[in-house]
Structure formats: structure tokens, C-alpha cells
TORPA-4810 file (N, C-alpha, C, O; in nm, 3 decimals):
<nodes>
NODE_1_6.400_9.513_10.786_6.541_9.478_10.782_6.608_9.531_10.908_6.580_9.642_10.954_X
NODE_2_6.694_9.452_10.961_6.772_9.493_11.078_6.919_9.463_11.050_6.953_9.375_10.971_X
NODE_3_7.003_9.538_11.117_7.146_9.518_11.101_7.209_9.492_11.235_7.189_9.567_11.331_X
NODE_4_7.286_9.386_11.242_7.363_9.355_11.361_7.509_9.384_11.330_7.570_9.320_11.243_X
NODE_5_7.565_9.480_11.400_7.707_9.511_11.386_7.777_9.441_11.502_7.785_9.494_11.613_X
NODE_6_7.828_9.322_11.474_7.885_9.239_11.580_8.010_9.300_11.643_8.083_9.376_11.579_X
NODE_7_8.031_9.265_11.768_8.150_9.311_11.839_8.272_9.231_11.793_8.259_9.120_11.743_X
NODE_8_8.389_9.291_11.813_8.513_9.220_11.780_8.529_9.102_11.873_8.518_9.114_11.995_X
NODE_9_8.555_8.989_11.813_8.580_8.867_11.889_8.725_8.829_11.876_8.786_8.847_11.770_X
NODE_10_8.781_8.777_11.981_8.918_8.726_11.975_8.908_8.573_11.971_8.865_8.510_12.067_X
NODE_11_8.948_8.516_11.858_8.937_8.372_11.836_9.065_8.321_11.770_9.151_8.400_11.730_X
NODE_12_9.075_8.190_11.759_9.189_8.130_11.689_9.145_8.088_11.550_9.036_8.034_11.532_X
NODE_13_9.231_8.114_11.451_9.201_8.070_11.315_9.233_7.921_11.303_9.267_7.855_11.401_X
NODE_14_9.224_7.869_11.183_9.246_7.727_11.157_9.384_7.680_11.202_9.401_7.566_11.244_X
NODE_15_9.483_7.768_11.193_9.620_7.733_11.231_9.652_7.765_11.377_9.766_7.748_11.421_X
NODE_16_9.552_7.810_11.451_9.573_7.839_11.592_9.624_7.979_11.620_9.655_8.010_11.735_X
NODE_17_9.632_8.065_11.519_9.676_8.202_11.540_9.563_8.284_11.599_9.451_8.279_11.549_X
NODE_18_9.590_8.361_11.705_9.483_8.446_11.760_9.454_8.564_11.667_9.544_8.635_11.624_X
NODE_19_9.326_8.581_11.637_9.284_8.690_11.549_9.167_8.764_11.611_9.099_8.714_11.701_X
NODE_20_9.146_8.885_11.562_9.027_8.962_11.596_8.938_8.961_11.473_8.985_8.981_11.361_X
NODE_21_8.808_8.938_11.494_8.716_8.928_11.382_8.579_8.979_11.425_8.538_8.960_11.540_X
NODE_22_8.511_9.044_11.334_8.371_9.083_11.358_8.298_9.084_11.225_8.359_9.086_11.118_X
NODE_23_8.166_9.082_11.234_8.084_9.074_11.114_7.962_9.164_11.126_7.918_9.200_11.235_X
NODE_24_7.910_9.199_11.010_7.783_9.270_11.000_7.683_9.171_10.940_7.710_9.105_10.840_X
NODE_25_7.568_9.162_11.004_7.464_9.072_10.957_7.337_9.154_10.933_7.287_9.222_11.022_X
NODE_26_7.287_9.147_10.811_7.161_9.212_10.776_7.056_9.102_10.773_7.069_9.004_10.700_X
NODE_27_6.951_9.120_10.853_6.851_9.015_10.867_6.711_9.074_10.881_6.694_9.193_10.906_X
NODE_28_6.613_8.986_10.866_6.474_9.029_10.885_6.393_8.910_10.932_6.428_8.794_10.909_X
NODE_29_6.283_8.942_11.000_6.191_8.838_11.045_6.102_8.802_10.927_6.038_8.889_10.867_X
NODE_30_6.099_8.675_10.895_6.016_8.626_10.784_5.887_8.563_10.837_5.781_8.579_10.777_X
NODE_31_5.897_8.494_10.948_5.781_8.427_11.008_5.768_8.477_11.151_5.841_8.433_11.240_X
NODE_32_5.674_8.568_11.173_5.660_8.630_11.306_5.618_8.529_11.412_5.657_8.542_11.528_X
NODE_33_5.540_8.431_11.374_5.497_8.331_11.473_5.619_8.253_11.523_5.634_8.232_11.644_X
NODE_34_5.704_8.209_11.431_5.827_8.139_11.473_5.913_8.231_11.559_5.965_8.187_11.662_X
NODE_35_5.929_8.356_11.518_6.014_8.450_11.591_5.962_8.472_11.733_6.042_8.491_11.825_X
NODE_36_5.831_8.472_11.752_5.775_8.499_11.883_5.764_8.374_11.971_5.781_8.382_12.092_X
NODE_37_5.737_8.258_11.911_5.707_8.142_11.993_5.813_8.032_11.991_5.821_7.954_12.086_X
NODE_38_5.894_8.024_11.888_5.991_7.915_11.880_6.123_7.946_11.950_6.200_7.855_11.980_X
NODE_39_6.148_8.073_11.977_6.268_8.113_12.052_6.224_8.211_12.161_6.120_8.276_12.150_X
NODE_40_6.306_8.221_12.264_6.272_8.305_12.378_6.268_8.453_12.338_6.168_8.522_12.360_X
NODE_41_6.378_8.501_12.281_6.390_8.641_12.238_6.466_8.639_12.106_6.587_8.618_12.104_X
NODE_42_6.396_8.661_11.996_6.459_8.642_11.865_6.577_8.736_11.841_6.672_8.698_11.772_X
NODE_43_6.574_8.858_11.896_6.686_8.951_11.876_6.813_8.901_11.945_6.921_8.903_11.886_X
NODE_44_6.800_8.858_12.069_6.920_8.806_12.138_6.962_8.672_12.077_7.080_8.639_12.076_X
NODE_45_6.865_8.596_12.025_6.897_8.471_11.957_6.982_8.498_11.834_7.079_8.427_11.809_X
NODE_46_6.945_8.600_11.756_7.024_8.637_11.638_7.165_8.677_11.680_7.262_8.637_11.616_X
NODE_47_7.178_8.755_11.786_7.310_8.798_11.833_7.395_8.680_11.875_7.511_8.668_11.835_X
NODE_48_7.338_8.591_11.957_7.415_8.475_12.006_7.454_8.381_11.892_7.568_8.334_11.886_X
NODE_49_7.361_8.353_11.803_7.390_8.263_11.693_7.492_8.325_11.597_7.574_8.254_11.539_X
NODE_50_7.487_8.456_11.579_7.583_8.524_11.493_7.723_8.514_11.549_7.819_8.487_11.477_X
NODE_51_7.736_8.535_11.680_7.866_8.522_11.744_7.917_8.379_11.735_8.034_8.356_11.704_X
NODE_52_7.830_8.284_11.761_7.868_8.143_11.756_7.910_8.103_11.614_8.010_8.034_11.596_X
NODE_53_7.834_8.146_11.514_7.867_8.113_11.375_7.999_8.176_11.333_8.078_8.114_11.262_X
NODE_54_8.024_8.300_11.378_8.149_8.368_11.344_8.269_8.298_11.408_8.373_8.282_11.344_X
NODE_55_8.253_8.257_11.532_8.362_8.182_11.599_8.390_8.052_11.523_8.506_8.016_11.502_X
NODE_56_8.285_7.983_11.484_8.302_7.857_11.411_8.368_7.883_11.276_8.459_7.810_11.236_X
NODE_57_8.322_7.986_11.207_8.377_8.020_11.075_8.527_8.049_11.086_8.606_8.000_11.005_X
NODE_58_8.566_8.129_11.185_8.708_8.166_11.201_8.795_8.042_11.222_8.909_8.038_11.176_X
NODE_59_8.741_7.942_11.291_8.821_7.822_11.317_8.832_7.732_11.195_8.915_7.641_11.192_X
NODE_60_8.749_7.756_11.094_8.750_7.673_10.973_8.849_7.721_10.866_8.883_7.645_10.775_X
NODE_61_8.895_7.847_10.877_8.981_7.906_10.775_9.107_7.963_10.840_9.106_8.007_10.955_X
NODE_62_9.215_7.960_10.764_9.338_8.028_10.807_9.323_8.177_10.778_9.252_8.216_10.685_X
NODE_63_9.389_8.259_10.857_9.384_8.404_10.836_9.437_8.437_10.698_9.371_8.507_10.620_X
NODE_64_9.555_8.388_10.667_9.615_8.406_10.535_9.715_8.293_10.512_9.730_8.204_10.595_X
NODE_65_9.784_8.299_10.400_9.887_8.200_10.369_9.835_8.057_10.373_9.894_7.971_10.438_X
NODE_66_9.726_8.034_10.304_9.674_7.899_10.296_9.753_7.816_10.195_9.838_7.867_10.123_X
NODE_67_9.721_7.689_10.193_9.779_7.601_10.091_9.729_7.648_9.955_9.639_7.732_9.948_X
NODE_68_9.788_7.595_9.849_9.747_7.636_9.715_9.597_7.612_9.697_9.547_7.504_9.727_X
NODE_69_9.526_7.713_9.648_9.382_7.710_9.625_9.299_7.697_9.753_9.179_7.669_9.745_X
NODE_70_9.359_7.716_9.870_9.284_7.711_9.995_9.219_7.846_10.020_9.283_7.950_10.003_X
NODE_71_9.094_7.845_10.060_9.023_7.968_10.092_9.074_8.018_10.227_9.083_7.942_10.322_X
NODE_72_9.107_8.148_10.235_9.152_8.208_10.360_9.063_8.327_10.394_8.996_8.383_10.308_X
NODE_73_9.062_8.362_10.521_8.978_8.473_10.566_9.015_8.604_10.498_8.928_8.683_10.462_X
NODE_74_9.143_8.627_10.480_9.190_8.755_10.427_9.178_8.767_10.276_9.143_8.873_10.225_X
NODE_75_9.205_8.661_10.204_9.212_8.675_10.059_9.087_8.628_9.985_9.076_8.650_9.865_X
NODE_76_8.995_8.565_10.053_8.875_8.514_9.987_8.749_8.565_10.057_8.666_8.486_10.102_X
NODE_77_8.736_8.695_10.067_8.629_8.758_10.144_8.491_8.716_10.095_8.402_8.689_10.176_X
NODE_78_8.472_8.709_9.964_8.340_8.673_9.910_8.302_8.530_9.948_8.189_8.505_9.989_X
NODE_79_8.395_8.436_9.934_8.368_8.296_9.970_8.338_8.283_10.119_8.246_8.211_10.159_X
NODE_80_8.417_8.352_10.201_8.398_8.347_10.346_8.262_8.407_10.383_8.191_8.354_10.468_X
NODE_81_8.226_8.519_10.319_8.096_8.582_10.347_7.981_8.489_10.309_7.882_8.481_10.382_X
NODE_82_7.992_8.420_10.197_7.887_8.324_10.158_7.875_8.211_10.260_7.765_8.170_10.295_X
NODE_83_7.989_8.162_10.308_7.987_8.055_10.408_7.923_8.104_10.538_7.844_8.032_10.600_X
NODE_84_7.956_8.225_10.579_7.899_8.282_10.701_7.748_8.297_10.686_7.673_8.261_10.777_X
NODE_85_7.705_8.350_10.574_7.562_8.369_10.551_7.489_8.235_10.552_7.382_8.223_10.612_X
NODE_86_7.545_8.134_10.486_7.480_8.002_10.481_7.471_7.941_10.621_7.367_7.886_10.658_X
NODE_87_7.578_7.950_10.697_7.574_7.894_10.832_7.474_7.968_10.920_7.400_7.907_10.996_X
NODE_88_7.473_8.100_10.909_7.377_8.179_10.986_7.233_8.146_10.948_7.146_8.132_11.034_X
NODE_89_7.208_8.133_10.819_7.072_8.103_10.774_7.026_7.969_10.829_6.911_7.953_10.871_X
NODE_90_7.117_7.873_10.830_7.083_7.741_10.884_7.052_7.751_11.034_6.956_7.690_11.082_X
NODE_91_7.132_7.826_11.107_7.113_7.840_11.252_6.986_7.918_11.286_6.918_7.889_11.384_X
NODE_92_6.955_8.018_11.204_6.844_8.109_11.237_6.711_8.070_11.174_6.609_8.132_11.203_X
NODE_93_6.709_7.969_11.090_6.585_7.929_11.021_6.475_7.894_11.121_6.358_7.927_11.098_X
NODE_94_6.509_7.829_11.230_6.406_7.788_11.326_6.347_7.904_11.405_6.249_7.886_11.479_X
NODE_95_6.407_8.024_11.390_6.352_8.141_11.459_6.272_8.231_11.366_6.233_8.341_11.404_X
NODE_96_6.249_8.184_11.244_6.171_8.264_11.149_6.247_8.382_11.092_6.186_8.477_11.042_X
NODE_97_6.381_8.377_11.098_6.465_8.488_11.052_6.531_8.451_10.920_6.575_8.337_10.901_X
NODE_98_6.539_8.546_10.829_6.610_8.530_10.703_6.733_8.621_10.707_6.722_8.739_10.740_X
NODE_99_6.847_8.566_10.673_6.971_8.643_10.666_6.985_8.694_10.523_6.999_8.616_10.428_X
NODE_100_6.981_8.825_10.509_6.993_8.888_10.377_7.140_8.898_10.334_7.174_8.879_10.218_X
NODE_101_7.225_8.931_10.432_7.367_8.950_10.401_7.447_8.929_10.528_7.402_8.962_10.638_X
NODE_102_7.567_8.876_10.512_7.660_8.860_10.623_7.800_8.877_10.566_7.836_8.814_10.467_X
NODE_103_7.877_8.962_10.629_8.013_8.985_10.580_8.103_9.029_10.696_8.057_9.084_10.796_X
NODE_104_8.230_9.003_10.679_8.327_9.046_10.779_8.346_9.197_10.769_8.352_9.252_10.659_X
NODE_105_8.354_9.263_10.883_8.383_9.406_10.878_8.511_9.440_10.956_8.555_9.555_10.956_X
NODE_106_8.569_9.340_11.021_8.698_9.360_11.087_8.771_9.227_11.088_8.715_9.123_11.122_X
NODE_107_8.897_9.231_11.050_8.981_9.112_11.051_9.124_9.157_11.072_9.179_9.234_10.993_X
NODE_108_9.185_9.109_11.180_9.324_9.146_11.209_9.384_9.040_11.302_9.313_8.971_11.374_X
NODE_109_9.516_9.031_11.297_9.582_8.948_11.397_9.562_9.013_11.532_9.553_9.135_11.542_X
NODE_110_9.556_8.932_11.636_9.547_8.985_11.771_9.672_9.067_11.800_9.781_9.035_11.751_X
NODE_111_9.659_9.175_11.879_9.773_9.265_11.902_9.900_9.196_11.950_10.010_9.239_11.915_X
NODE_112_9.887_9.089_12.029_10.006_9.025_12.084_10.091_8.954_11.979_10.209_8.928_12.004_X
NODE_113_10.035_8.922_11.863_10.116_8.858_11.759_10.124_8.940_11.631_10.190_8.900_11.536_X
NODE_114_10.057_9.054_11.628_10.050_9.133_11.505_10.190_9.171_11.454_10.215_9.160_11.334_X
NODE_115_10.279_9.214_11.541_10.412_9.256_11.499_10.492_9.140_11.441_10.560_9.154_11.339_X
NODE_116_10.483_9.024_11.506_10.555_8.905_11.456_10.501_8.862_11.320_10.578_8.822_11.233_X
NODE_117_10.370_8.870_11.302_10.310_8.830_11.174_10.345_8.929_11.064_10.362_8.890_10.949_X
NODE_118_10.354_9.056_11.098_10.396_9.156_11.001_10.539_9.127_10.955_10.569_9.135_10.836_X
NODE_119_10.627_9.093_11.048_10.765_9.058_11.011_10.766_8.934_10.922_10.844_8.927_10.827_X
NODE_120_10.681_8.837_10.953_10.672_8.716_10.869_10.627_8.751_10.728_10.684_8.701_10.631_X
NODE_121_10.526_8.836_10.715_10.478_8.877_10.583_10.586_8.952_10.506_10.603_8.931_10.386_X
NODE_122_10.661_9.038_10.576_10.770_9.110_10.511_10.879_9.014_10.465_10.932_9.029_10.355_X
NODE_123_10.912_8.917_10.547_11.014_8.818_10.510_10.969_8.737_10.389_11.049_8.710_10.299_X
NODE_124_10.842_8.699_10.385_10.791_8.625_10.271_10.795_8.709_10.144_10.822_8.657_10.036_X
NODE_125_10.769_8.839_10.157_10.775_8.928_10.041_10.919_8.940_9.990_10.943_8.941_9.870_X
NODE_126_11.015_8.949_10.082_11.156_8.958_10.044_11.199_8.829_9.974_11.269_8.834_9.872_X
NODE_127_11.157_8.715_10.027_11.192_8.587_9.964_11.134_8.577_9.824_11.202_8.535_9.731_X
NODE_128_11.008_8.617_9.808_10.944_8.613_9.676_11.017_8.705_9.578_11.037_8.669_9.462_X
NODE_129_11.056_8.824_9.624_11.129_8.917_9.538_11.265_8.859_9.500_11.307_8.869_9.384_X
NODE_130_11.333_8.799_9.596_11.464_8.738_9.569_11.452_8.626_9.466_11.538_8.612_9.378_X
NODE_131_11.348_8.546_9.476_11.328_8.437_9.380_11.313_8.492_9.239_11.368_8.436_9.144_X
NODE_132_11.240_8.602_9.224_11.224_8.664_9.092_11.357_8.719_9.042_11.390_8.705_8.924_X
NODE_133_11.432_8.780_9.131_11.562_8.837_9.093_11.656_8.726_9.046_11.721_8.738_8.942_X
NODE_134_11.663_8.618_9.122_11.753_8.507_9.086_11.708_8.443_8.955_11.791_8.412_8.870_X
NODE_135_11.578_8.422_8.938_11.528_8.364_8.814_11.566_8.453_8.695_11.612_8.403_8.592_X
NODE_136_11.547_8.583_8.709_11.583_8.676_8.602_11.733_8.677_8.575_11.776_8.681_8.460_X
NODE_137_11.813_8.673_8.682_11.958_8.674_8.666_12.007_8.548_8.595_12.093_8.556_8.508_X
NODE_138_11.952_8.433_8.633_11.993_8.308_8.568_11.957_8.312_8.419_12.035_8.268_8.335_X
NODE_139_11.839_8.365_8.388_11.799_8.377_8.247_11.894_8.468_8.170_11.930_8.440_8.056_X
NODE_140_11.935_8.578_8.234_12.027_8.671_8.167_12.165_8.608_8.146_12.227_8.630_8.042_X
NODE_141_12.212_8.531_8.243_12.341_8.465_8.231_12.336_8.360_8.119_12.428_8.352_8.038_X
NODE_142_12.228_8.282_8.113_12.212_8.184_8.005_12.215_8.253_7.869_12.279_8.206_7.776_X
NODE_143_12.143_8.366_7.859_12.137_8.440_7.734_12.277_8.493_7.697_12.316_8.487_7.580_X
NODE_144_12.351_8.544_7.795_12.484_8.598_7.769_12.577_8.488_7.718_12.648_8.507_7.619_X
NODE_145_12.577_8.375_7.785_12.663_8.264_7.742_12.625_8.214_7.603_12.712_8.187_7.520_X
NODE_146_12.497_8.203_7.577_12.450_8.157_7.446_12.489_8.257_7.337_12.537_8.217_7.231_X
NODE_147_12.470_8.387_7.363_12.506_8.489_7.264_12.657_8.491_7.237_12.699_8.504_7.122_X
NODE_148_12.738_8.478_7.342_12.883_8.476_7.323_12.926_8.357_7.238_13.014_8.369_7.152_X
NODE_149_12.863_8.245_7.261_12.898_8.125_7.185_12.848_8.136_7.040_12.922_8.107_6.947_X
NODE_150_12.721_8.179_7.022_12.664_8.187_6.888_12.736_8.290_6.800_12.755_8.267_6.681_X
NODE_151_12.775_8.400_6.859_12.839_8.508_6.782_12.991_8.491_6.775_13.061_8.573_6.717_X
NODE_152_13.039_8.383_6.836_13.181_8.352_6.832_13.266_8.469_6.880_13.370_8.501_6.821_X
NODE_153_13.221_8.533_6.988_13.292_8.648_7.044_13.416_8.602_7.119_13.525_8.657_7.103_X
NODE_154_13.397_8.500_7.202_13.508_8.451_7.283_13.482_8.303_7.313_13.367_8.261_7.324_X
NODE_155_13.589_8.225_7.327_13.576_8.084_7.360_13.619_8.066_7.505_13.733_8.096_7.541_X
NODE_156_13.527_8.018_7.587_13.556_8.001_7.729_13.555_7.853_7.764_13.466_7.778_7.724_X
NODE_157_13.658_7.812_7.841_13.655_7.675_7.890_13.558_7.670_8.009_13.506_7.774_8.051_X
NODE_158_13.534_7.552_8.062_13.433_7.535_8.167_13.467_7.617_8.292_13.377_7.672_8.356_X
NODE_159_13.595_7.624_8.327_13.637_7.701_8.445_13.609_7.849_8.427_13.562_7.914_8.520_X
NODE_160_13.637_7.904_8.309_13.612_8.046_8.281_13.461_8.075_8.274_13.415_8.181_8.317_X
NODE_161_13.385_7.980_8.218_13.239_7.995_8.217_13.186_8.003_8.361_13.101_8.086_8.392_X
NODE_162_13.238_7.915_8.446_13.194_7.914_8.586_13.227_8.046_8.654_13.146_8.099_8.729_X
NODE_163_13.347_8.100_8.627_13.386_8.229_8.686_13.296_8.341_8.633_13.255_8.428_8.710_X
NODE_164_13.266_8.338_8.504_13.180_8.441_8.446_13.038_8.432_8.503_12.978_8.534_8.538_X
NODE_165_12.987_8.311_8.514_12.854_8.291_8.571_12.851_8.344_8.713_12.758_8.416_8.752_X
NODE_166_12.951_8.309_8.791_12.958_8.355_8.930_12.961_8.508_8.938_12.887_8.568_9.016_X
NODE_167_13.046_8.571_8.856_13.056_8.717_8.857_12.926_8.783_8.813_12.882_8.880_8.875_X
NODE_168_12.864_8.732_8.707_12.738_8.790_8.660_12.628_8.776_8.764_12.550_8.869_8.785_X
NODE_169_12.621_8.660_8.828_12.517_8.641_8.930_12.538_8.734_9.049_12.441_8.786_9.105_X
NODE_170_12.662_8.755_9.089_12.691_8.849_9.199_12.646_8.989_9.160_12.584_9.060_9.240_X
NODE_171_12.678_9.030_9.039_12.641_9.164_8.993_12.489_9.177_8.981_12.432_9.276_9.027_X
NODE_172_12.424_9.079_8.920_12.280_9.089_8.895_12.195_9.069_9.020_12.085_9.124_9.028_X
NODE_173_12.243_8.993_9.118_12.163_8.964_9.237_12.205_9.046_9.358_12.139_9.042_9.462_X
NODE_174_12.314_9.120_9.346_12.366_9.195_9.460_12.275_9.308_9.505_12.197_9.361_9.426_X
NODE_175_12.286_9.343_9.633_12.207_9.452_9.692_12.258_9.589_9.650_12.179_9.683_9.634_X
NODE_176_12.389_9.601_9.632_12.445_9.733_9.601_12.498_9.736_9.458_12.511_9.632_9.392_X
NODE_177_12.530_9.854_9.412_12.583_9.872_9.277_12.718_9.801_9.266_12.798_9.801_9.359_X
NODE_178_12.741_9.742_9.153_12.867_9.672_9.130_12.977_9.772_9.094_12.953_9.870_9.023_X
NODE_179_13.096_9.747_9.146_13.211_9.829_9.113_13.299_9.749_9.019_13.353_9.646_9.058_X
NODE_180_13.314_9.794_8.895_13.390_9.715_8.799_13.540_9.713_8.831_13.596_9.812_8.879_X
NODE_181_13.601_9.602_8.805_13.745_9.587_8.816_13.796_9.560_8.677_13.753_9.465_8.611_X
NODE_182_13.888_9.642_8.631_13.941_9.627_8.496_14.064_9.540_8.501_14.161_9.570_8.571_X
NODE_183_14.059_9.432_8.425_14.171_9.339_8.418_14.265_9.387_8.308_14.226_9.392_8.191_X
NODE_184_14.386_9.421_8.344_14.481_9.471_8.244_14.569_9.357_8.192_14.647_9.378_8.099_X
NODE_185_14.559_9.241_8.249_14.638_9.128_8.204_14.558_9.043_8.108_14.452_9.084_8.059_X
NODE_186_14.608_8.927_8.082_14.539_8.834_7.993_14.432_8.757_8.069_14.441_8.740_8.191_X
NODE_187_14.335_8.711_8.000_14.224_8.640_8.061_14.274_8.507_8.119_14.220_8.460_8.219_X
NODE_188_14.375_8.446_8.058_14.421_8.314_8.102_14.548_8.319_8.185_14.615_8.217_8.200_X
NODE_189_14.581_8.434_8.239_14.703_8.444_8.319_14.678_8.408_8.463_14.770_8.411_8.544_X
</nodes>
């Protein structure tokens, strides 16, 4: 058994984003005659084919944020490793080499775009959190209106319902603590 710890390669992913990627390949010679006579130098052949397969693999997948159910380099490591191993085995079969294992050991955005991509990931996380907050707030407002109506606590016309909904959503979705304002007059004044 031999292990190839590949160097970091700078390549473009499926979406054209520059990334750094490297892989570890565990391999062995299965047919010594093929390894000696069918290729010039089987060790350098393994290295070159591994680099070529890794470059090809990186261009087939997006780093992250794929379409729904799309395999990505970052989130589907097992699937990507299987694809890498299969491609390597196909490339190296004529050299009498068997690939026992192939997996990514480094994956990152290239330094020149890493900061921008981090900001994008943070923005996406904020948007996802906001969507949950708004969904929860709307559910709470619906529940409040339904409970007020069912329990006959207060009768609100459409304009007052709209004002209440607006106020509740501001309170429930706001960034800072709400400061209550006490109305000392009548509700319909």
C-alpha cells in the first residue's frame, strides 16, 4: 500500500469560483507487469493522474450552495470521495494500480475570494434566521387574533386589526427590545 498526499491545487469549481483542493490517495500495485511495462514510471503516473482527476472532479461540483439535492464538494464529502476514487480507478487501471481509497484532505476558497464568500455565507445565515423569525411572528399574530376573537375579549374592525398586526410584527421581529407605550385614551379616539 502506498499513500499519495497530493499538493494543494488552485482550480475553479463548477460555478467558476477559485478554490484550493487536495486529496489523499491510498493505492497499491496489483499487476506488476502492467506497472512496469504499460507506463513509463507508475509512481509519477499515479501522481499525474491523481492531479488530473482532482482537477476534473473540482470542475464537476460546486464548492457549496448547490441546487436542491445537488451534490457539493463541501457538504457531500462521501459522494465526492466515491466519485474521485471511481475516476482514479478508471484512469489507473491500465497501469496495474488499484485505488483503495481517495478522499479530499483540503478544501477552501482561494484566499483572494475567501473573505467575500465568508460575508456571503454570513448574509445567507442572517436571511435564513430572519425567515424563521418572520414565520414565527406571523404564526403568533394569527394565534393572537384568533384567540381574541374566540374568547370574545375585544372586537376589532379591519383597520384596528391591521394596526395590531403591524405593532405585533414590529415587536416580534425587531432587533431591539420593545418599549411599551401606554395608551391612556380610548382605543377608537
